[in-house]
SERO-4910 file (N, C-alpha, C, O; in steps of 0.05 Angstrom, whole numbers):
BEGIN
 pado doro    nc1    nc2    nc3   cac1   cac2   cac3    cc1    cc2    cc3    oc1    oc2    oc3
  Met    A    393    524   1435    378    520   1411    395    512   1399    394    492   1385
  Lys    A    420    535   1403    440    531   1376    455    509   1374    465    498   1355
  Tyr    A    455    498   1408    476    464   1404    445    445   1385    449    434   1363
  Asn    A    420    446   1397    406    430   1383    402    428   1350    394    411   1335
  Phe    A    413    457   1344    410    463   1320    434    449   1303    431    440   1281
  Ala    A    454    448   1314    484    436   1296    478    410   1303    482    392   1286
  Asn    A    471    405   1321    468    376   1334    450    365   1300    458    348   1284
  Met    A    430    378   1297    412    371   1279    416    367   1251    408    349   1236
  Asn    A    433    393   1245    443    395   1212    469    363   1215    471    350   1194
  Thr    A    484    356   1233    496    340   1231    493    311   1230    511    295   1226
  Leu    A    456    305   1238    451    288   1242    438    275   1210    436    252   1203
  Ile    A    431    305   1195    417    311   1168    440    304   1148    433    297   1126
  Lys    A    456    305   1152    494    300   1139    491    267   1142    481    252   1125
  Ser    A    501    261   1166    501    231   1168    479    215   1149    485    199   1131
  Gly    A    454    224   1157    431    202   1143    436    214   1113    424    201   1096
  Leu    A    447    230   1105    452    236   1070    474    218   1054    470    208   1032
  Val    A    496    217   1069    514    202   1073    510    175   1067    518    162   1048
  Val    A    493    167   1094    483    136   1091    474    127   1065    481    108   1051
  Cys    A    455    147   1061    433    146   1035    447    145   1014    439    127    999
  Leu    A    463    154   1005    484    161    983    502    126    987    506    110    969
  Leu    A    507    124   1009    527     93   1006    506     69   1007    514     47   1003
  Leu    A    480     74   1014    464     44   1010    459     46    979    462     26    966
  Ser    A    453     67    967    436     69    937    462     60    919    459     50    897
  Ala    A    490     66    930    517     60    915    511     35    912    504     26    889
  Ile    A    512     14    941    518     -7    935    495    -28    929    496    -52    926
  Thr    A    476    -12    928    453    -32    914    452    -26    888    439    -44    876
  Gly    A    462     -3    868    468      0    848    487    -14    831    486    -18    806
  His    A    510    -23    854    534    -36    848    522    -65    845    530    -73    823
  Ala    A    506    -84    859    493   -105    866    478   -110    845    477   -133    836
  Gln    A    461    -90    835    437    -93    808    459   -102    784    457   -122    770
  Val    A    481    -79    782    502    -78    762    512   -103    751    508   -112    728
  Ile    A    532   -118    778    535   -142    778    517   -167    764    522   -183    746
  Lys    A    494   -161    781    478   -179    774    468   -179    746    471   -201    734
  Lys    A    457   -162    734    460   -154    706    484   -168    698    478   -190    688
  Ser    A    504   -164    698    522   -169    687    530   -203    684    541   -215    666
  Glu    A    521   -212    709    526   -242    706    496   -261    699    493   -285    697
  Ser    A    481   -243    698    454   -251    675    464   -250    646    459   -266    628
  Asp    A    477   -232    644    486   -223    606    503   -238    602    507   -241    578
  Asp    A    521   -257    622    542   -273    616    533   -303    613    542   -325    605
  Lys    A    509   -294    624    495   -328    622    483   -338    607    477   -362    602
  Lys    A    476   -313    595    455   -312    569    476   -316    548    471   -332    530
  Lys    A    501   -304    548    512   -309    528    525   -340    528    533   -351    507
  Ala    A    526   -348    547    546   -376    543    529   -393    541    538   -416    540
  Asp    A    493   -390    539    470   -404    541    472   -406    503    472   -426    487
  Ser    A    474   -382    499    470   -380    463    487   -375    457    485   -350    459
  Gln    A    510   -380    447    530   -366    425    527   -359    405    548   -353    393
  Leu    A    501   -358    390    497   -349    364    473   -314    376    462   -309    397
  Ser    A    475   -303    357    468   -270    366    440   -273    355    438   -287    335
  Val    A    422   -265    363    390   -255    359    386   -248    325    366   -255    312
  Arg    A    408   -235    314    401   -236    284    419   -261    270    412   -269    248
  Ala    A    434   -268    279    446   -298    272    415   -310    268    406   -307    246
  Gln    A    400   -320    285    388   -333    293    364   -331    278    355   -352    269
  Ser    A    350   -307    275    331   -292    257    339   -300    227    319   -305    213
  Leu    A    369   -302    212    364   -310    190    355   -334    182    352   -338    158
  Tyr    A    349   -352    203    343   -385    198    307   -386    204    293   -406    199
  Asp    A    297   -359    215    287   -366    226    256   -376    193    254   -363    172
  Thr    A    241   -399    200    229   -395    174    195   -400    177    187   -419    191
  Gln    A    179   -383    164    153   -390    169    137   -417    155    129   -413    132
  Asn    A    134   -435    163    126   -455    151     88   -452    145     69   -446    159
  Ala    A     90   -458    123     62   -469    115     46   -479    127     49   -500    140
  Ser    A     17   -458    123      3   -475    147    -16   -496    125    -19   -496    101
  Glu    A    -30   -518    151    -43   -535    130    -64   -529    116    -71   -548    102
  Ala    A    -77   -513    114    -98   -502     91    -89   -490     63   -101   -480     43
  Asp    A    -46   -498     72    -33   -489     45    -26   -520     31    -17   -524      8
  Ile    A    -32   -536     47    -22   -557     36    -31   -581     27    -30   -601     42
  Pro    A    -40   -582      3    -64   -604      5    -53   -629     -5    -67   -649     -7
  Trp    A    -26   -629    -10    -17   -655    -17     14   -653     -4     21   -629     -3
  Met    A     31   -671      5     50   -681     17     59   -708     19     43   -727     16
  Arg    A     92   -712     25     89   -737     17    122   -736     44    142   -720     45
  Val    A    115   -760     63    141   -768     68    165   -791     58    163   -815     52
  Ile    A    184   -777     60    200   -798     45    228   -799     64    238   -777     70
  Tyr    A    239   -821     73    264   -836     92    281   -833     66    272   -836     44
  Arg    A    312   -828     73    338   -826     50    356   -836     67    362   -828     90
  Gln    A    369   -860     48    393   -860     75    419   -853     52    417   -862     29
  Ile    A    443   -839     59    457   -824     57    489   -835     58    504   -829     76
  Asp    A    494   -848     41    527   -869     41    548   -854     41    553   -844     19
  Leu    A    562   -849     59    580   -837     59    610   -845     43    629   -831     38
  Thr    A    605   -869     39    631   -884     32    627   -878     -9    638   -895    -24
  Gln    A    612   -857    -20    596   -853    -46    611   -821    -47    611   -806    -27
  Glu    A    621   -816    -71    634   -796    -79    624   -770    -69    635   -755    -53
  Lys    A    603   -768    -81    584   -742    -69    569   -746    -44    547   -736    -44
  Asn    A    575   -758    -23    567   -747     -3    590   -754     16    584   -764     37
  Met    A    623   -749      8    643   -751     23    654   -718     34    675   -712     46
  Pro    A    630   -700     27    643   -682     39    627   -680     74    632   -663     90
  Leu    A    610   -702     78    602   -701     98    621   -711    113    630   -696    131
  Tyr    A    631   -733    111    650   -750    125    684   -734    123    701   -744    137
  Tyr    A    688   -719    112    720   -711    113    714   -681    123    691   -672    119
  Pro    A    736   -664    137    760   -685    144    750   -698    169    735   -686    185
  Glu    A    765   -734    176    765   -750    194    760   -726    218    740   -720    231
  Glu    A    789   -715    220    806   -705    238    796   -683    244    784   -676    223
  Ser    A    791   -663    264    782   -639    266    813   -624    253    837   -627    256
  Thr    A    794   -608    238    830   -582    231    821   -558    238    798   -553    245
  Glu    A    847   -536    235    836   -509    241    810   -496    229    799   -477    239
  Asp    A    803   -508    205    782   -493    189    752   -507    187    728   -500    187
  Gln    A    765   -527    186    748   -550    181    738   -588    208    751   -607    217
  Glu    A    711   -579    208    697   -602    218    682   -612    202    672   -601    182
  Asn    A    677   -641    212    656   -656    189    625   -658    208    623   -653    232
  Leu    A    611   -665    195    581   -647    204    580   -673    233    569   -662    252
  Phe    A    588   -702    240    580   -710    264    590   -699    281    573   -692    298
  Arg    A    618   -691    288    637   -677    309    622   -643    310    628   -626    327
  Ile    A    608   -638    294    590   -606    303    566   -619    317    560   -613    340
  Ile    A    555   -634    304    533   -644    325    534   -657    347    515   -655    363
  Met    A    560   -677    353    560   -678    385    576   -659    388    594   -674    394
  Lys    A    588   -635    389    597   -618    401    563   -607    415    558   -607    439
  Leu    A    547   -600    396    518   -590    411    513   -596    425    510   -584    446
  Leu    A    509   -623    421    494   -628    443    502   -640    470    487   -649    487
  Ala    A    541   -636    471    548   -632    498    549   -616    507    559   -616    530
  Asn    A    539   -588    495    539   -567    504    511   -559    508    508   -537    518
  Asn    A    489   -574    502    462   -577    504    453   -544    493    439   -527    503
  Gln    A    464   -546    474    458   -522    452    435   -528    438    421   -510    429
  Ile    A    429   -555    433    405   -573    416    402   -594    424    419   -608    434
  Pro    A    375   -601    420    354   -614    428    359   -643    408    354   -639    384
  Ala    A    367   -670    416    360   -703    403    337   -706    416    327   -695    436
  Tyr    A    327   -729    397    307   -739    397    305   -773    395    319   -780    377
  Glu    A    295   -792    407    298   -824    403    288   -830    367    273   -818    352
  Tyr    A    303   -854    365    303   -855    328    271   -879    340    270   -894    360
  Leu    A    257   -875    327    230   -894    333    223   -907    308    201   -918    311
  Asp    A    232   -911    285    233   -930    267    211   -917    245    193   -932    236
  Gly    A    212   -902    241    190   -895    216    163   -874    239    150   -856    229
  Arg    A    161   -881    261    141   -859    279    152   -844    292    146   -842    316
  Glu    A    170   -828    280    184   -808    293    172   -778    306    164   -760    291
  Leu    A    172   -777    329    154   -751    339    184   -744    358    200   -755    373
  Phe    A    179   -714    345    198   -689    352    178   -684    389    158   -670    385
  Thr    A    179   -687    403    166   -678    428    183   -684    451    203   -699    453
  Asp    A    170   -664    474    190   -670    498    198   -693    509    220   -700    519
  Glu    A    172   -707    506    174   -737    518    188   -753    504    191   -773    518
  Tyr    A    202   -754    479    215   -769    462    240   -753    461    256   -763    446
  Arg    A    249   -732    472    277   -724    472    293   -745    493    284   -762    509
  Ile    A    311   -740    488    343   -764    494    350   -747    517    342   -724    519
  Lys    A    367   -761    534    382   -751    551    409   -750    553    417   -769    566
  Val    A    429   -734    543    457   -742    522    472   -763    542    484   -783    534
  Lys    A    470   -756    572    480   -774    590    480   -805    577    499   -816    567
  Glu    A    454   -816    581    437   -836    570    448   -848    548    450   -873    546
  Met    A    457   -827    524    466   -833    494    491   -844    497    497   -865    486
  Phe    A    513   -827    515    543   -831    507    540   -852    532    561   -848    544
  Asp    A    527   -870    544    532   -888    555    524   -916    543    533   -938    547
  Arg    A    502   -905    526    490   -929    508    515   -939    486    528   -959    489
  Phe    A    518   -920    465    547   -921    449    572   -916    460    590   -905    448
  His    A    573   -925    488    605   -931    498    629   -901    489    653   -904    483
  Ile    A    616   -876    489    626   -851    482    637   -840    517    622   -833    535
  Leu    A    664   -839    519    673   -827    544    670   -797    546    682   -784    529
  Tyr    A    660   -789    559    658   -757    567    670   -747    598    679   -762    616
  Ala    A    668   -729    599    663   -721    633    646   -694    633    642   -683    611
  Gln    A    635   -682    659    623   -659    662    637   -636    657    660   -635    666
  Ala    A    630   -619    647    644   -593    641    630   -572    662    612   -573    679
  Lys    A    650   -552    652    642   -531    681    619   -513    675    617   -500    654
  Gly    A    601   -515    693    572   -507    699    554   -527    696    532   -520    687
  Tyr    A    560   -555    701    542   -576    697    521   -573    716    521   -562    738
  Ser    A    503   -582    705    471   -581    726    453   -605    718    458   -616    696
  Glu    A    427   -615    735    414   -631    731    394   -614    708    377   -626    694
  Lys    A    398   -589    707    383   -574    691    390   -563    663    378   -558    643
  Asn    A    409   -562    669    437   -555    635    456   -573    645    467   -566    666
  Pro    A    463   -598    633    481   -621    630    501   -610    614    492   -605    592
  Arg    A    532   -603    616    549   -600    600    567   -625    599    567   -641    617
  Phe    A    579   -626    581    601   -647    573    622   -636    569    623   -611    571
  Thr    A    643   -651    564    665   -648    553    671   -682    547    669   -703    560
  Ile    A    679   -676    519    689   -706    501    722   -696    488    727   -674    478
  Glu    A    736   -714    490    751   -707    479    755   -726    445    749   -748    438
  Glu    A    767   -702    432    766   -710    396    773   -738    393    756   -752    382
  Ser    A    795   -748    402    803   -777    393    774   -792    409    771   -815    401
  Asp    A    755   -785    428    735   -808    428    708   -803    423    691   -811    438
  Ile    A    702   -785    395    679   -782    385    683   -797    359    691   -786    338
  Pro    A    676   -820    361    667   -843    340    664   -830    306    651   -840    287
  Ala    A    673   -815    306    668   -809    273    675   -818    258    666   -813    235
  Asn    A    694   -835    261    705   -851    234    681   -872    235    677   -884    215
  Glu    A    666   -877    256    643   -903    250    624   -891    243    607   -908    236
  Val    A    615   -864    240    588   -859    225    595   -853    202    605   -830    198
  Leu    A    592   -876    177    593   -884    160    558   -873    142    560   -861    121
  Ser    A    544   -876    150    512   -865    128    499   -840    158    504   -836    181
  Tyr    A    481   -830    139    463   -815    155    432   -827    139    430   -836    116
  Tyr    A    413   -823    159    387   -826    161    371   -790    144    381   -768    152
  Ile    A    355   -791    130    348   -761    127    316   -770    122    306   -787    107
  Leu    A    301   -748    145    273   -746    139    259   -727    122    249   -710    136
  Glu    A    256   -725    103    251   -700     85    217   -704     67    209   -723     54
  Lys    A    205   -684     74    174   -677     66    173   -659     43    180   -635     44
  Trp    A    158   -678     10    151   -664      0    130   -655     -4    110   -669     -8
  Ile    A    129   -622     -4    103   -613      5     96   -598    -30    111   -592    -49
  Phe    A     72   -595    -28     56   -579    -48     43   -559    -41     21   -566    -32
  Asp    A     46   -533    -39     43   -507    -34     29   -491    -48     39   -484    -69
  Arg    A      8   -483    -43    -13   -474    -55      0   -445    -65     -3   -438    -88
  Arg    A     17   -423    -40     24   -405    -45     44   -399    -68     48   -377    -78
  Ser    A     56   -424    -74     83   -412    -97     73   -436   -117     87   -440   -136
  Ser    A     54   -449   -114     42   -472   -129     59   -485   -150     58   -486   -174
  Gln    A     77   -498   -129     98   -517   -130    113   -538   -109    112   -533    -85
  Val    A    125   -560   -118    130   -581   -103    158   -575    -88    178   -577   -102
  Lys    A    159   -569    -65    187   -568    -53    189   -588    -25    172   -594     -9
  Pro    A    222   -595    -27    217   -622    -20    237   -607     10    256   -593      3
  Ser    A    232   -611     34    242   -604     61    260   -614     81    248   -626     99
  Ile    A    283   -613     82    285   -631     97    278   -630    129    280   -609    142
  Glu    A    271   -650    138    252   -640    173    287   -651    191    299   -634    203
  Ala    A    296   -677    191    308   -684    211    335   -699    188    337   -705    164
  Ile    A    351   -700    214    382   -717    209    388   -734    225    393   -725    247
  Cys    A    393   -767    222    399   -787    246    421   -808    232    418   -827    216
  Pro    A    450   -793    250    474   -804    244    475   -839    252    463   -850    270
  Val    A    490   -849    235    473   -881    236    517   -893    238    535   -888    222
  Leu    A    517   -915    274    536   -921    271    539   -951    262    524   -970    269
  His    A    565   -952    240    575   -982    239    590   -990    246    612   -980    242
  Arg    A    586  -1015    261    614  -1025    279    598  -1055    281    575  -1065    282
  Thr    A    641  -1063    280    630  -1086    276    646  -1110    301    670  -1106    308
  Gly    A    629  -1132    311    633  -1148    335    656  -1158    333    669  -1165    313
  Asp    A    661  -1158    357    689  -1182    367    701  -1196    342    722  -1191    330
  Phe    A    692  -1206    339    696  -1236    321    692  -1225    281    690  -1239    262
  Gly    A    694  -1198    283    683  -1189    255    659  -1195    252    641  -1199    268
  Gly    A    660  -1195    214    638  -1200    197    635  -1171    189    649  -1151    189
  Glu    A    601  -1179    179    586  -1158    172    586  -1131    192    584  -1136    216
  Pro    A    587  -1096    184    583  -1086    206    547  -1082    212    529  -1088    197
  Val    A    544  -1070    237    521  -1077    243    513  -1041    247    531  -1028    258
  Lys    A    492  -1029    240    479  -1010    242    468  -1000    255    444  -1006    252
  Tyr    A    473   -979    277    463   -962    297    451   -937    297    463   -916    302
  Pro    A    425   -936    291    423   -904    295    420   -895    310    408   -908    328
  Met    A    427   -868    317    430   -858    339    409   -842    353    395   -847    372
  Phe    A    411   -824    340    385   -800    347    379   -782    324    396   -778    307
  Trp    A    352   -771    324    349   -752    310    351   -727    329    345   -723    353
  Val    A    365   -706    301    363   -685    307    344   -666    291    337   -678    271
  Lys    A    333   -642    293    316   -627    277    340   -608    260    361   -598    268
  Tyr    A    328   -609    236    351   -590    211    350   -557    217    369   -542    212
  Asn    A    328   -548    227    331   -525    234    349   -519    262    362   -499    264
  Asp    A    348   -538    281    361   -534    304    397   -524    299    411   -507    309
  Ile    A    400   -552    274    427   -540    272    434   -528    251    458   -524    244
  Arg    A    412   -519    239    421   -504    209    447   -481    214    470   -481    206
  Pro    A    431   -460    230    450   -435    236    469   -436    247    481   -415    252
  Tyr    A    482   -466    257    514   -471    275    532   -489    238    555   -486    231
  Ile    A    510   -505    225    521   -515    199    531   -496    181    552   -502    169
  Ala    A    522   -477    177    521   -452    156    541   -439    159    550   -427    140
  Ser    A    553   -440    183    581   -426    177    610   -441    179    632   -432    184
  Gln    A    601   -470    171    624   -491    165    628   -484    142    606   -475    136
  Tyr    A    644   -483    122    650   -489     95    661   -511     89    675   -522    107
  Ile    A    659   -521     69    670   -553     52    678   -548     33    676   -527     20
  Leu    A    694   -578     24    708   -573      5    684   -600    -14    682   -624     -9
  Ala    A    673   -588    -31    657   -603    -41    660   -615    -67    643   -626    -81
  Ser    A    686   -612    -74    697   -620   -106    722   -631    -99    733   -620    -80
  Asn    A    736   -654   -110    771   -657   -113    784   -637   -134    807   -629   -131
  Glu    A    766   -629   -157    775   -606   -175    773   -583   -171    783   -568   -188
  Asn    A    759   -574   -149    762   -541   -143    762   -544   -112    745   -558   -102
  Asn    A    789   -526    -91    802   -537    -79    792   -509    -64    802   -510    -41
  Val    A    779   -488    -66    761   -473    -58    733   -474    -34    710   -474    -44
  Pro    A    733   -475    -11    704   -488      0    689   -463      1    691   -445     18
  Gln    A    668   -464    -28    652   -453    -37    629   -449    -25    615   -429    -29
  Tyr    A    622   -469     -7    593   -479     -5    600   -492     20    620   -505     25
  Asn    A    571   -484     42    578   -493     65    557   -519     68    544   -530     51
  Tyr    A    559   -524     95    535   -550     98    501   -544     94    483   -558     85
  Asp    A    502   -525    101    465   -518     87    472   -518     63    466   -537     49
  Asp    A    486   -500     54    486   -501     22    481   -531      6    466   -538    -12
  Tyr    A    499   -542     20    504   -575      5    474   -591      8    470   -609     -9
  Phe    A    452   -585     33    437   -593     35    408   -586     21    389   -599     13
  Gln    A    415   -556     22    396   -541     10    392   -542    -22    374   -535    -36
  Met    A    415   -552    -27    415   -548    -68    422   -575    -70    437   -583    -88
  Arg    A    414   -593    -51    413   -624    -57    437   -635    -75    436   -647    -97
  Met    A    458   -630    -62    486   -637    -69    488   -668    -63    509   -679    -68
  Phe    A    474   -681    -55    480   -710    -37    468   -726    -51    451   -717    -66
  Asp    A    473   -755    -50    469   -779    -67    446   -790    -45    458   -803    -28
  Gly    A    420   -789    -41    405   -812    -20    394   -827    -34    384   -817    -54
  Glu    A    393   -859    -27    369   -875    -34    353   -873    -20    359   -868      3
  Ile    A    319   -876    -29    301   -880    -10    305   -910     -4    314   -929    -18
  Tyr    A    298   -909     17    296   -936     35    265   -940     49    257   -963     55
  Lys    A    245   -911     55    226   -924     64    211   -894     58    224   -873     60
  Thr    A    173   -894     46    156   -878     57    141   -884     73    137   -907     78
  Gln    A    129   -861     87    117   -869     99     87   -880     92     75   -874     72
  Asn    A     77   -896    112     49   -906     95     34   -921    127     37   -912    150
  Leu    A     18   -945    118      2   -952    136      7   -971    159      2   -974    183
  Arg    A     23   -986    133     30  -1005    161     64  -1001    170     73  -1017    185
  Asn    A     80   -981    160    101   -973    174    125   -995    175    138  -1006    193
  Gln    A    124   -995    136    143  -1022    120    153  -1003    107    143   -984     96
  Ser    A    191  -1015    110    212  -1006     92    201  -1011     67    177  -1016     65
  Leu    A    213  -1010     49    216  -1012     14    225  -1041     16    214  -1057      1
  Met    A    252  -1051     38    258  -1079     33    238  -1095     46    234  -1118     41
  Gln    A    227  -1083     63    206  -1112     83    184  -1113     49    180  -1134     37
  Met    A    174  -1091     43    148  -1091     20    158  -1101    -13    142  -1103    -31
  Tyr    A    188  -1105    -14    205  -1114    -40    230  -1122    -35    251  -1109    -39
  Pro    A    227  -1150    -23    255  -1158    -12    267  -1180    -40    281  -1200    -38
  Asn    A    258  -1169    -60    272  -1170    -89    292  -1149    -99    279  -1130   -108
  Asp    A    322  -1146   -103    330  -1127   -108    322  -1104   -128    318  -1080   -127
  Ser    A    321  -1127   -151    302  -1111   -179    286  -1093   -182    284  -1071   -194
  Ile    A    266  -1116   -160    234  -1111   -160    235  -1076   -135    220  -1057   -137
  Arg    A    258  -1077   -114    255  -1049   -103    270  -1033   -113    269  -1013   -100
  Lys    A    287  -1031   -133    292  -1014   -148    277  -1002   -164    277   -978   -164
  Gln    A    259  -1018   -182    238  -1005   -196    223   -987   -180    215   -965   -186
  Ala    A    220  -1001   -152    195   -982   -139    212   -962   -128    198   -945   -117
  Gln    A    243   -955   -125    247   -933   -119    251   -915   -139    247   -892   -134
  Asp    A    260   -922   -162    259   -909   -186    228   -892   -197    225   -870   -209
  Ser    A    205   -917   -187    176   -900   -194    172   -873   -169    163   -851   -173
  Ile    A    183   -886   -143    177   -864   -134    185   -840   -140    170   -821   -134
  Glu    A    214   -835   -156    227   -809   -158    225   -795   -187    234   -775   -198
  Arg    A    207   -818   -197    188   -804   -227    164   -795   -214    157   -772   -221
  Gln    A    152   -804   -198    130   -795   -187    132   -765   -176    115   -749   -184
  Leu    A    155   -754   -155    166   -735   -145    166   -715   -164    154   -694   -161
  Lys    A    184   -723   -190    191   -697   -212    165   -705   -221    151   -688   -211
  Asn    A    150   -720   -234    128   -718   -249    104   -694   -243     91   -678   -256
  Phe    A    108   -705   -205     82   -684   -201     83   -655   -210     67   -641   -221
  Asn    A    114   -650   -199    114   -613   -207    114   -613   -231     99   -594   -236
  Glu    A    121   -621   -250    123   -623   -281     99   -628   -295     98   -627   -319
  Asn    A     77   -633   -281     51   -636   -293     35   -610   -283     12   -608   -292
  Leu    A     43   -596   -271     18   -563   -251     24   -549   -279      4   -536   -286
  Trp    A     49   -547   -300     44   -530   -309     35   -536   -344     31   -560   -347
  Val    A     32   -526   -362     24   -534   -391     57   -525   -406     74   -508   -401
  Pro    A     54   -545   -424     89   -546   -434     85   -525   -456     64   -519   -466
  Thr    A    106   -517   -460    114   -493   -482    114   -511   -513    119   -535   -514
  Pro    A    109   -495   -534    116   -508   -551    142   -512   -563    144   -519   -586
  Glu    A    164   -507   -548    187   -524   -555    201   -548   -547    217   -563   -558
  Glu    A    186   -547   -513    175   -574   -494    165   -595   -516    176   -617   -522
  Leu    A    144   -584   -525    117   -611   -542    142   -616   -561    151   -638   -558
  Ala    A    154   -602   -577    172   -614   -607    194   -623   -602    209   -634   -619
  Lys    A    202   -621   -571    225   -637   -563    208   -665   -556    215   -685   -570
  Ala    A    195   -668   -544    176   -691   -533    175   -713   -557    180   -737   -558
  Lys    A    164   -693   -580    152   -708   -607    178   -723   -619    180   -747   -626
  Glu    A    196   -704   -619    227   -718   -625    236   -750   -619    243   -770   -631
  Glu    A    230   -738   -589    241   -768   -568    213   -795   -570    215   -819   -564
  Gln    A    192   -780   -579    178   -807   -589    175   -820   -611    167   -843   -613
  Glu    A    182   -803   -633    192   -812   -658    218   -831   -652    222   -854   -658
  Ala    A    232   -816   -639    256   -836   -639    263   -859   -623    283   -873   -625
  Lys    A    237   -862   -599    231   -882   -593    227   -898   -600    234   -921   -594
  Glu    A    206   -887   -623    184   -906   -647    207   -922   -666    208   -947   -670
  Ala    A    225   -904   -675    245   -914   -696    259   -933   -678    257   -957   -685
  Lys    A    273   -929   -658    288   -962   -646    275   -973   -640    284   -996   -638
  Ala    A    245   -970   -632    231   -995   -632    224  -1013   -653    217  -1036   -647
  Asn    A    225  -1006   -680    212  -1018   -700    252  -1023   -717    257  -1026   -740
  Gly    A    266  -1023   -699    293  -1039   -712    300  -1019   -725    319  -1028   -739
  Gln    A    296   -992   -730    307   -974   -752    320   -948   -729    311   -935   -710
  Lys    A    356   -952   -749    375   -935   -713    364   -900   -720    351   -890   -738
  Ile    A    376   -890   -693    355   -863   -699    379   -846   -717    368   -830   -731
  Asp    A    405   -847   -719    422   -833   -736    412   -836   -762    411   -817   -778
  Glu    A    402   -864   -770    396   -874   -807    374   -859   -805    378   -844   -823
  Gly    A    348   -851   -793    323   -840   -799    340   -808   -803    336   -795   -824
  Lys    A    358   -797   -781    366   -774   -787    378   -769   -816    373   -750   -831
  Glu    A    391   -788   -820    401   -783   -851    384   -792   -868    395   -796   -890
  Glu    A    364   -795   -866    343   -804   -893    328   -772   -889    321   -760   -909
  Lys    A    324   -762   -866    305   -734   -874    327   -710   -876    319   -688   -883
  Glu    A    355   -713   -870    376   -688   -886    373   -703   -923    378   -692   -944
  Lys    A    366   -725   -919    365   -733   -949    349   -723   -969    353   -710   -989
  Glu    A    326   -735   -957    300   -717   -963    301   -686   -974    297   -679   -998
  Lys    A    307   -670   -956    313   -644   -946    333   -629   -965    326   -606   -969
  Thr    A    361   -637   -980    373   -635   -991    366   -642  -1019    369   -625  -1036
  Thr    A    358   -668  -1024    341   -674  -1054    316   -649  -1062    312   -641  -1085
  Ser    A    302   -641  -1042    283   -626  -1051    294   -599  -1052    283   -582  -1066
  Arg    A    318   -592  -1035    326   -569  -1048    343   -566  -1072    345   -545  -1085
  Ser    A    357   -592  -1079    367   -590  -1108    354   -592  -1123    365   -587  -1145
  Ala    A    323   -601  -1124    304   -592  -1146    292   -579  -1147    278   -579  -1168
  Arg    A    288   -558  -1129    287   -533  -1130    294   -509  -1148    285   -491  -1161
  Ala    A    320   -522  -1141    343   -502  -1146    348   -510  -1171    358   -493  -1185
  Lys    A    343   -537  -1182    349   -544  -1221    321   -528  -1227    326   -504  -1229
  Lys    A    297   -532  -1230    277   -515  -1229    280   -490  -1239    269   -483  -1260
  Gln    A    301   -469  -1218    298   -446  -1213    318   -442  -1241    315   -425  -1259
  Lys    A    333   -456  -1241    358   -454  -1262    350   -458  -1290    361   -444  -1307
  Glu    A    334   -472  -1295    326   -485  -1313    304   -456  -1328    305   -449  -1352
  Ala    A    286   -441  -1306    269   -429  -1322    279   -398  -1326    270   -378  -1335
  Lys    A    309   -407  -1311    330   -377  -1318    332   -365  -1344    328   -343  -1354
  Val    A    344   -400  -1357    365   -409  -1380    341   -399  -1403    345   -382  -1420
  Lys    A    319   -409  -1399    296   -417  -1418    291   -378  -1418    283   -369  -1440
  Lys    A    294   -366  -1405    283   -336  -1417    302   -329  -1422    299   -307  -1434
  Gln    A    330   -334  -1418    347   -316  -1430    348   -328  -1470    357   -316  -1490
  Lys    A    337   -350  -1466    352   -359  -1496    326   -355  -1514    328   -362  -1538
  Gln    A    298   -341  -1504    272   -335  -1518    296   -309  -1533    313   -294  -1523
  Pro    A    284   -316  -1566    291   -286  -1580    288   -260  -1589    264   -263  -1595
  Lys    A    292   -241  -1594    282   -210  -1585    266   -203  -1618    273   -206  -1642
  Gln    A    250   -197  -1608    234   -187  -1634    241   -166  -1648    255   -147  -1640
  Gln    A    231   -169  -1673    247   -147  -1691    219   -119  -1688    196   -123  -1683
  Lys    A    229   -100  -1693    217    -75  -1699    210    -75  -1722    226    -76  -1741
  Ser    A    181    -73  -1724    163    -66  -1745    167    -35  -1753    171    -19  -1735
  Ser    A    165    -25  -1784    162     -2  -1791    138      5  -1810    135     -9  -1829
  Ser    A    123     22  -1807    102     29  -1826    113     45  -1850    104     45  -1873
  Ala    A    137     60  -1842    150     76  -1879    155     58  -1902    162     34  -1901
  Pro    A    149     78  -1929    144     55  -1951    174     50  -1952    193     61  -1940
  Val    A    173     24  -1973    210     27  -1978    217     40  -2004    198     39  -2020
  Arg    A    235     50  -2010    248     62  -2036    257     50  -2047    277     41  -2035
  Ser    A    255     36  -2078    270     15  -2083    291     48  -2102    285     69  -2112
  Val    A    316     31  -2097    338     50  -2117    342     36  -2134    345     13  -2125
  Arg    A    343     40  -2170    357     38  -2193    371     54  -2204    371     78  -2203
  Arg    A    388     31  -2223    408     59  -2244    390     64  -2255    368     55  -2259
  Thr    A    407     91  -2262    386    112  -2287    416    119  -2297    435    126  -2284
  Arg    A    413    115  -2328    430    121  -2344    432    155  -2343    449    167  -2357
***
């Protein structure tokens, strides 16, 4: 019995040791698995949850939008106001232009891109482009990056292989929405499309190649961390790309509005002058829609009256300055006449004779007496 009892203790101790070892190994395996999972998640998204939540926007529901207009604009990067999107051409330590940022996000599979459908854009999985096919289509050199797979394609592009110098314009899709909640018309940028300008082997005018659409809200958290030089007179980068778009610091020409026939303004108005009038008319409609929502103040009414009078005077051949001079002359004449009358009344009052005092006491005659 004594021998069996000792053997039993030995067996129990051995079993406990084995259980402890198994639990330690399992726990270690779980820790490694969790760590690998966390690293993978971190690699998949370089933005923290807090950073992404800063740019989460609650879109208005259909019940809150009784009016909306879809506008397509072209941003010409050769114009001075739009140059912050183009420069610097080569990446520096602190700055990258917009196209390089977008290309690197696509190569790392951090954002989706969608086909350019020429006016009937659909941002669904059906029209999501394959980055590899897009690179091949536009002859952009690439290599498969570490961690490449069919479900998670990643690519490496050399800085010199990114055709940033050929992207000389952008198309932007924006919506002007009247929101019942705020009773205002506000524009919101929905998507951006970089446009390549490439010249053929025999020269001639460059041909425009719209590349793809990227949704603005997808790239917004990334471009908001890139500060830019918005002015040649102030070299302090005070604004980022998100500020640049949200504050509408760019100069974009309307080239299309959503319509039933899906025609651009070029197709609808072949004449340049008529097309320019149509563009100005659309801009005025967008501006006046918001202004007509409110009752004008007395100051605004007075200003509008003065502008109307100046316009009528100009139409009648009378100069605005002459009209102002005549009004000032009339005011000065009336002021002088009034002052003259007041002065005459004052002088007349001063010249009036003083009344002599009368006495009822008898006057005594003084005679010489002898």
